[in-house]
N, C-alpha and C positions, 0 to 999 in steps of 0.2 A: 550763843545764847547769852544775853546780857544778864549780869547779876542784878538783883533788885535791892533797892533801898540802901545801897552802900554809900559811905562817905569816904571821899578820897583826899589824901594829902600829897601835894607835890612839893618836895624839898628842893630848893634851887629854882623857884618859880619864875625868876627873871633870867635864867640862863638860856642858852641856845635851845636845848631840848625841853627844859622845864617850862619855859614860857609857852611853847607850842602844845605840850601835853595839857597844861592848865587850860589854855584857850579851847582846845578841842573837846575836852571833857565838859567844859561850860556849854559849848555849842551843842553838845549831845544831850544837854539837860541834866547832867550828873551833878551831884552834890559834892563840890570840890573846893578846897581851900589851898592857897599857896603860902609857902613858908620860905623866908630868906632873911638876911640880916636887916633889911629895911622894908619888908613887905607887910601884908595884912596880918600875918602871923610871924612874930619875931622868932627867928631861929638862927643860931650861930654855932657852927661846929666847934669853935673855940670856947664856947660858953655852955657846957652841958646842962646847966640849970635852966636853959631855955627849951630843952627838948621835950620834957614831959607835957607841958601845956599844949604843944602843937599836936599831940596825939589824942587829945580828948575826943571821944566819939568816933575815932577814925577806924575804918575797916581795912583799907588798903593804902599803901604808900608807894609813890615813885621816889626812889632814893638816888640822889646824885650827891657826890662828895666833893667839897672844895678844899684845896685846888685840884687834887688828884688822888686817887686811891694808892698811888705809889709812895706817898710821903710816909715817914715812919709812924706817925700818930694814927694813921688810917685804920689798921686792923683793930686796935683797942677801941677806937671810936665806934666802928661798925659793930663790934661785939656788944658794947654797952648799949648802943641804940637798939639793936635787935632784941636784947633782953628786956629793955624798957618797953619796946613796942609789944612784945608778947604779954608782959604784965598788964599793959593798958588795953589788951583785947584786940589788937591788930591781928588780922588773919593772913594778910598777903603783903609781900614786898617785891617790887620789881626794881632791880639794881642796874644802874648804868655802869658798865665796866669798860676797861680799855684793853684793846687787842695787843697781844704780845708783851704784856706787862706782868711778870711773875708776881710782883707785889699786889697787883690788882686781883690776881687769881687767888691769893690768900684770903682776900676780903670776900670773894665769891664763895669760897668754901665756908666761911663764917656764916653767910646768909643761908647757904644750903643746909647747914646743920643747926639752924636757929630754932627749929620746931615750928616755924611759920611756913605757909605756902610761899613759893618763890618762883620768879622768872628772872633769868640773867640776860641782859642785852649787852653783848660785848662788841663794842663799836670800833671801826677803823677811823682814820682821820676825817673830820667833818669838812664837807664842801664849804660850809658857811664860815669857816675860818677866814675865807678870802672875801666874803661879802659883808660880814658884820662882826668880824673878829679883828685881832691885832694885825693880820696880814693884808687887810683891805688897802692900807696905804701903799703897799707894794704894787698893787694893781693900778692904783691911781697914778703912781710914779712911773709905771711902765717897766718895772724891774723887780722881779721876785728874787731877792738876795738872801739866800739861806745857806747854812753850813751843811749841805748835803750834796752827794754826787749823783750817780746814775740810778740809785735805788728807786724802785717803783712802789706805789701804794694804791690800794683799791678804795679811793675816796668815797665816802658815804654821804648821802644827802640827809640833813637833819629832819626833813619832812618824813623820810622813810623810817628813821628811828622813832619819831613821834608816833607814827601809825602802829609800829610794832608794840611800843610801850602801852598805848591806849588799848590795843587789842588784849594785851596781857592783863590789864587791870579789869577789863569788862567781861572777859570770857574765861572761865576756869579751865578750859581745855589747854591753856598755855601754862598751867601750873607745872612746875618741875622741868621746864624746858630752858635750855641755854641756847640763845639765838646769837650766833656770831654774824654780825651784819656788816656787809661791805657793799661798795658799788660793784657794777658788773664788769669792770675793766681795770687793768693795772696801768698806771700812768706815772711816768717820772715827772719831776718838777719842771724839767725842760719841756716835756710834752704838754703840761698844764699851760705853760706860757704860750706855746703854739696855739692851743685851743682858745685861750683868751684873745690872742691876736686875731684869729679867724672870726670869732663871734663878735668881738667889740670893734673890729675893723680899724684897729690902731695897734702899733707895736707894743707888745709886752715881752720882755726878755727874761731869761733866767741867768742869774749870776751866782756862782758858788763862792761863798766867802768863808773866812775862818770862823771858828766858834767865838773867838775873842771879839772879832769885828761885829758879829751878830749880837752878842750880849751887850756890847757897847751901844749899838743902835737901839736895842730894846730899853736899856737904861735911860738913854737920852730922850726916849719917847715917853718916859714915865710909866712903863709897864710895871705891874706889881712884882716885887722881888721873888715872891713865891712862884708866880707864873713863869718868871725867867728861869728859875731853878728847874721847873717841870720841863720847859723847852730844852734846857741843857741836857736833861736826862733823855728826853725824846730823841734829840739829834745825835747824842753820843752812844746811846744803847739800843733804843727800840727801832730806829730807822737803820738797821744793819742788814736788812734783807729777810729777817725772820717772818715778815708779814707779806711777802711777795706772792700771795695767792688770794684769789677771791673765795667767798663762801656764799652759801645759799640761804642764809638766815632770813632775809627779807621775804624770799619766795616761800620758804617753809612756813613762816608765820602768817603771811598775808595772801599767798596764792597768786602773787604777781611779781614781776621783776623789779629790781632796784633801779633808781633813776641814773642815767648816764651823766657824766660830768658836763658834757656840752649842753645838755638840756637844762642843767642847773644854771649855767651862765645865761642862757636864753631867757629862762624864767625869772632871773634876778637882774636883768641888765640895768634896770634903773638904780640898783644899789651902787653901781660904779659911777662915781661923780663925773658929770660932763660927758658921758658916753651916749652916743646915739646909735641905736642898732638899725642898720639899713635892711 
């Protein structure tokens, strides 16, 4: 059952999930506005004075945090934002969280105890990091060079995350639920390379590099230093095997299975420059 006459705010409306949630709510005819550092509504996590104006008239918020809930400032920012949202009359927050990140789970608890209705969407590694993120160059070069070994990850399609988030905003039956969303299969980065090779019909290899080599590559590519620090944290702590299991969050929320990684490549083949899918 769709809620009526609600106004929605998407924080991070140009991000991988935020852009899709904003677009889908628009397509469904919902009253939605997008907030980010350079968008229709100016919002900057580093400038708390921008937060209040974004919440005027808002009933429900999709909350994404930049660069990641694991940074030291995140819990204080999330607590202050939730308190402000409650004062401003917001009724519901859907929070995008990270799987296997204790610091992110601290922020989840802050949202849960905020006095607002809430839904937590705790996601694994995005498929789209390889099609529209910083690792796209690896696919174009034919070499996924990362500081990781045999560990596996249940990669999740951002389209599935979007559908869960939109459902949580439109239907109150999702209030009070934590959805841990993953893809349906565990894959190593070497297996990812094999899948790219099969679908794209050209060689894509996996190369394990040192953390220093990886950081140097990211720095030389002009990646945001905060993003590099998050990747360092991811590869040294989170990708240690703690997430080597799938979960049924997508199916519980939507009544359908999550997308497989191979289907993601097929559906996004044009994103990989110069590739013809036969």
